[in-house]
N, C-alpha and C positions, 0 to 999 in steps of 0.2 A: 788410550781409553784409561780413565782413572779407576783404580780401587775402589770398591765401594767400602766405607766404614764401616764397622762390625755395628755401630749403634744405628746406623741407617737401614741396615739388614733387619736388625731387631724391630725398630720401628714400623718396618713394613710387615714382618710377621705376624707384629701384634695388631696391626690393622687389618690384616686379614682374618686374623681369628676374631677380632671384632665383627668383622661382617659375617662370618659363620654362625657367631652368636646370635645376631639379629635375626638371621635367616631361621636356626634352629627355634628361635622364640616365637616367630611368624607362625611356624609349624605347629608348634604345641597349643599356639593360642586358636589358631583355625580348626586344629583337631578336637575342640574343647579340652586339653589336658591341662592346661594352667591351672592353678587352684584357686587364684585368687579373681578369676574373672569367670564366673557363672553367670554372669548377667544376659542381657537380650543377645540375641544374635547379631543385630546390626552393629552393636557394640565390640563384639568378638572380632566382626569381619573387618571393622574399620581400624581396630589395633593391630590385626595380622597384616593389612595392606601397609599400615604406617612402618609395622617392622620389617616389612620386605622392601619397602622404601628405602628403609635406613639400612639395610644390607646390602641393597643395589649403590647405594651413592658411596658406600665405605669401600665396594667392591671395585668401583671407577676410581675411587680417591688411591686405592693401591694400585691399581693398573696406569693411571696417570703419572703417578709417582716414581713408579717403576721405570717409567720410560722417560722420566725428568721432564714432565711437558709442565712450565713453568705456570702456566694458567690454572693449574690443578692445586697447586699449593695454599692459595688462600682459601681456596673452598675446603680443603682438607682441613685446615686449622678451624674455620668457621664451623663447618659440622661436626668434628669430634668435641669443641667447645660448648655447642648446643646439645649434643649427644650428654655431654658430663652433667650440664644444666639440670636435664629432664630427671634426675635422679633426687632433686630437689623436692618435687611434687608428687612424690610417692611413698608409701612406708618403705623404710630403709631397713634392710635385712643384710645377713651376711652375704647372700649372693649378690645383690646390690652393690655391695662395697667392693668384691671381685671385680664385676662389670665394671663399676666405676674406675676403679684402678687400672682396667684394660681399656678403658678411654685416655686416662691421664697420662701415662707412660708415651704412650705414641704421641700424643699431643706435646709433651715435653720433651719428647725427641726431635720431633720434627721442628719445634722452635730452634732446638738446640744445633740442629743440622741444615739451619736455613740456607747457607751458604751451598750446601751441596744440592739443594733442589732449586735454587734459584741463585746461580753463580753471578758476581758482578761482570758487567760487561767490561772486557779488557782494553783500555784506552790506549790508543797507538799515537805517539807524538807526531805533531804535524809538521 
């Protein structure tokens, strides 16, 4: 078995942290503790559910990438890219910057370590 590169371990750890952040955000929104979402209940409920879906998607990406399931790799890239873009449509503060960096670093590491997650098939001579 190959040893896992340090950048792969770091990327996976940050992916797990991202999942935890989205889970906590969903809980804060559902409890009405998020300071910028005092709006109607249906809006808070929708935002909480979307946060939990994001947490679940990141957790599934983490689990799949940990087990080197090749089909998970493009979805992990796609989801991290979309999650990073969502920050462009909101008021941008210091907390947003931290979370954006926590999305971009694993995205960059996933791209860098592409051959670890999706190794090329070894061609055998005929």
